[in-house]
N, C-alpha and C positions, 0 to 999 in steps of 0.2 A: 495648840493643835491646830490645822491647817483651816479654813475657812467658819472655824467657831472663835478663837479667842479674839482674834482680829476683827471680827465684826460684832464685838461685846466691848470693845477700848473704850475707857471712860473719857480719857484725853481728847481721844477722836470725836467721842459723842459731845462733849462738852464744844468742840469746833463747830462741829457742823450745828448743832443747836444753836449757837452765836450768829451762824450764817442764816439760819431761817430767821432768827429775830430780826436781823441786818434788813433782811430782803422782803419781808413781809408787810406790805404796805398798810401801816395802820389805818387808813382810811377805807379799806375793805375788808370784808371774813371771806375766808379760804373754808369752804366745805369739801373735805376729800373724802369720798367715800373707799371702804376697803372692802374688796368684794369676797375675800377670803376669811374664814374665821382664823386660820394662822397669823393672818396679822393683826387681828381684834386680839389676839391673846399676846402677841410679843410685845402690843402697844401697852397693856397693862401690865403683864407681868415685869415689864423691865423699865416702867415710870416713862416710857416716850410722852405720855400726855401731859406730863408736868412740866417737859421741856419746850414745850409750844408756847408761842404765847397765845393770848385770849383769843385771838380773830383766826388760828388758824384751829379748825375743830374737824375730829374726823366723825363719819356717819357710818354706822356698823349696816352691812350688806347682808345678802342671802347666808354667809357663813360657810356652810358644807352640805353635801348632800344628804345627811341626815335631818338636818333641818329643815330641808324645804322640802322633805319628801310628803305628799299629801296623805291624811289619814285614809283615805281610799286604800292605797297602794299598799298600806299596813294592814289593814284591814282583811284584805282580801291574801296576802300572806299568811294571816293567823286561820284563816278560814282554810286555804290549801293544806297547813300543819294539821287541823284538826279533822275536815271533812275527809281529806284522801288518805289519811296515816301514812304521810310521807316523812322522811328524814329529810328539816328543815334547815338550812345551812347559812349562817350571815356573819356578818362582822359584828363586833362587841356592842358598839355603841348602837345598834338597832334594836338590842334585845330589851333595853328599857323604856323606849318610846312609847307614849301613852296613844293609844288609838280611840275609837270610840268607848265612851263609858272607861276610861282609862284603862282598856285591855290592852295590854303589851305582849309581847313575845314570850317573855319572861314569865308572865301570868298564866300564859297559854300553856307552857314549858311546866310550870308546877302544876297545872292540873291534869298534865299526863302526855301532853304532844310530845312529841322527839324532835325537839328544836336544840340544835348544837351550835355554839359558835366557833366560828375558824379564825385562822389568820391569813389565807390566802385561797386563793382559788382551786389550788393545787391539795389542799388539806380537804375540801369538798370534793376533787376528783377520786382522793384515796377512799375517803368512807364510800362512795359509791361503788369500788372496787371492791372493798369489801362486806358489802352488802349485795350483792348482786338480786337476791330475791324481791328487795325494796325500793322504792322510788326515792330518788334523792334530788331535792330542789336545792340550789343555789339561790338564795334571797340576792341577786346584785344590786347593788347601790353605786354611787360613785358621779364623779365628775370626770371629764376626759382623762384622768391621771389613772383611775384603775379600770378604765373599759378596757386596755389592750390586754391585760391578765386575763380578764373574763373571757375576750376573742381567743386566747390563746386554750381557756380551758374546753371551749366548744370543740375548736379544732381538733383537739386530744382527744376528746370524746369521741368523735366522730372515727378518729383513726383508729381507735382501740373498739369501736363497737359497743361502747357503754350505754347499751340503750333504756338504764335504768336512770340517766343523768339527766335533768333538765333545769334551765335558767329562769328566773324568775326578772326579767331586764327591767330596771330602772334607772339606766345610765341616763345623765341629761346634760346638756350645753351649756357651758358659760357665756360666751359671746351673744347668744340670742337671748339669755335672761337679761345681760346688762343694757341690751339695746331695749327690751323691754320696760325694764325699770325706766329708762329716759324718755320713752315715748309715753309712759302713765299719766294720767290727767294731773297727779299727785306732784310730778316733776314738772311737766310740761306747761300745763294751763293754772292749775291751784295756787302752784308756789309752795304747796304744804311740806315738800322736802326741797331744798337747794344742793344741789351737787354741781361743784365746780370742776373737778376731775376725780380722777379714778388711778387708785394702788391696785394695780392689774395682778391677777392671780401669778404664783410662781409655778407651782408643781404642774399645774394645768397647761402652763406655757411651754413647759418643756417638752411636753408631747404635741402641742398644736403649733407653737411658735408663737411669736410676735404678732404675724400678719392678719390674722382674722379680726384685731380689733382697730386695723385701719380704718375699715368701713365705717363703723360705728364714731369713731375719732371724728370722723371728716362730716359724717352726716347730721351729728348732734353738736358739732362744737367742741366737744370736750377731751382734755389731755387724758392720755393714758400713760402710766411709767409701772411696766412689770418689775416688783418689786419682792425681792427674799425674805425670807420671815427672820433674820436675824435683826435687831434692833437697831441696828447702824443701817441696814438695808431699808427698814421702814423710813428712816430719818432720812436719808438720801435721797430716796423717793419723793418724799415730803418737800423738799428743797427742789428738787427737779419740777416736782409740779408747780411750785409757787411761779418759777420762772417761765413756764411754759402759761401760766394764766396772767404774770405782769405783762409779758410780751405779747398777747392776745395770739398764742398758738396753740391750736389742737392736734397734736402729733401723737402717735406712739413711741414712746421711747424705752431703751431695755435697761436697767439698773442691774438685774439679775444676769448679767453677761458671763459669769462663769456656769450657769447652766443652759439658760434659755437663748436659741437663737431663732432669726424670723421666721426659718421655714419648718424649725421645730424638727421631733424625730420621726424621720419618713417611714422606716421600718415599722413603727407603732401605729401610723396613721392607715399603713397597708394594711396591717393585719385587721383593724377595726374596720376599714371599708370593706374586708373580704368577708367579714362576720355580719354586719350591720349596716342597717339602712334607717334614714330621717322619719321618724314620726310625723304627721300631720299638726300634730297637736298634744301637748301633755301640761296636766296639772302641775302647779309648782304651788308646797304651801307658801300662803300669804302674795304670792303673785297672781293666781287664777290660771287659767290655760293660756300658755305662752306656745304661737306655732312654730314649728320646726325647732323645738328645744331639747328633744329627747331622740333616742335609738331604740329600735327593735329590732329582732333577729331575722335575716335575709330568710327567702325561702328555701334556700338551699341547705338551712341548718333546722328548718321547722320541726323536725323529729326532737331538738331539742330545747323548744320553748314551751316555759311551763303554761304559757297564756294560752296555749292551743293545745295544750295535754290535758289541762285539769280545768274545768269548769268554776265560776265562781258566782255566787248569787247576786242580783241587784240587792244595792242596801243603803241606805241611809246613812253615811258616816260623818260625825259632827268633831267638831275640836274641843277640848276643854272649856268648859264656860268660864269666862273671863280671862281665860289664857290669851296674853297679848303678843305671843310668837308670831302670828304673821304681819300685824303693823313692825315688829322689831326687826324680822325679816326684808321689808321695805324700805327701813331707815324712817318711817314716819313717828316710832315711839324709841325709847329707851328701856331696857329692863328695869329700872326703876321707876317707870311709869306705870309699870303693870302690879296691881294692887296685891297679886299673889304673891311676888317676888320676895323672900327672904321670911315669909310667912308659912304661907300653904304650898309653897313651890320652893322646895329646896334639893338639893344632890340627890337626900336620901329619899324623897319622897317627890320626883319633879312630875308636874303638870303639864310641862310642854317639851319639845325637842330642843328649844335652845338654852335649856338646863341640863340635858340630858348629854348631848354630845362634847365630845372634849374641844371642839371648835366652836364650840356655841357663844353667843356674845351673853347671855344669862350666865353661864357658867364662868367664863371671863370675869365679869362682874361679881360673881360671888368666890369665885376662888383666892382672888387677889385681893378680898378684905373690904375695902374703907367702903362701896358701897351695901355689902352686906349688913355690916353694923349700922350703916346708916337707915338702910330700909326698914332694920328691925325696930330701933330708937324712934323713927317715925310713925311705925305701925303704932307703937305702943303709946305714943303722945296722943294718935288720934283716938285709940280706944280709951284712954283717960278722958 
């Protein structure tokens, strides 16, 4: 099958692994952050980590929009659903993310709120058409990949005059977050987190292109390689990063050439620009407030902005106690450093977004086994 089998070829994997071992300088350590959870899962699912020499290390980054959505925004969505008696539509992973006091959308649904899982923005529009007498709110989350479909839904709602449809917008921007991570004290001053290069987002880059990463690659002196999600994509991108580091270069290179171009998808970018504008600041779970890192709906489409249509109360929102998701999302800790991992926190009973999301680091560690069993045995030994 084109673009699948050839990117999982065993012999090619061995050849690239040999190249990495030959080119990785044994006198230095290579700390490479994979921003996307899709890369994290590929690394663990296909055993890529086992093919790396000891001095080539992967640092897990923010992962996915579900992981980085702050508790406050989730609490607001629950309040909109319960207090205003709307039909709230969202993607599946968001349903189980715990908010304050472990209150999630699925628990609110069980208590009587009309919350529905959808597969696309078009599903939410159909629900609005079928329920003209009720307000329908689409809980929009996502990096740049899922922003164009939200823009299309708002444009379509305006064309059809669907006055009962609105969007609770939580779309965030990856280049701003990467720059924020590199400028953080943990990376720049304290040395708590060492990052030598980035495996750049792939699906995101299919929309925005590789050009937006050029500024911070130059500004912070860190190489970036746009990497696909197949195991050989990740391995080849790792080799490309090692070569840049060895040569003292800090450029943006594109391994995922079969999908990503430098300029990106201009049609999608124009749709986003038509409907959205930059927020001055937005909170990311684990990163805090990041300037110009998210989008809001433009005034021309204000009638479809749920934040303007529905009031939410001031509230104190809190992470689940002892959950290390914020630190994991910054690369400061690994899932196995969290005392909840594998005991209280499992996919059946998640304490944080990193275990809920299909792209979360904790979910990757659990799903592919070895760390799950290790965590259980170490907890049992500690208890004994």
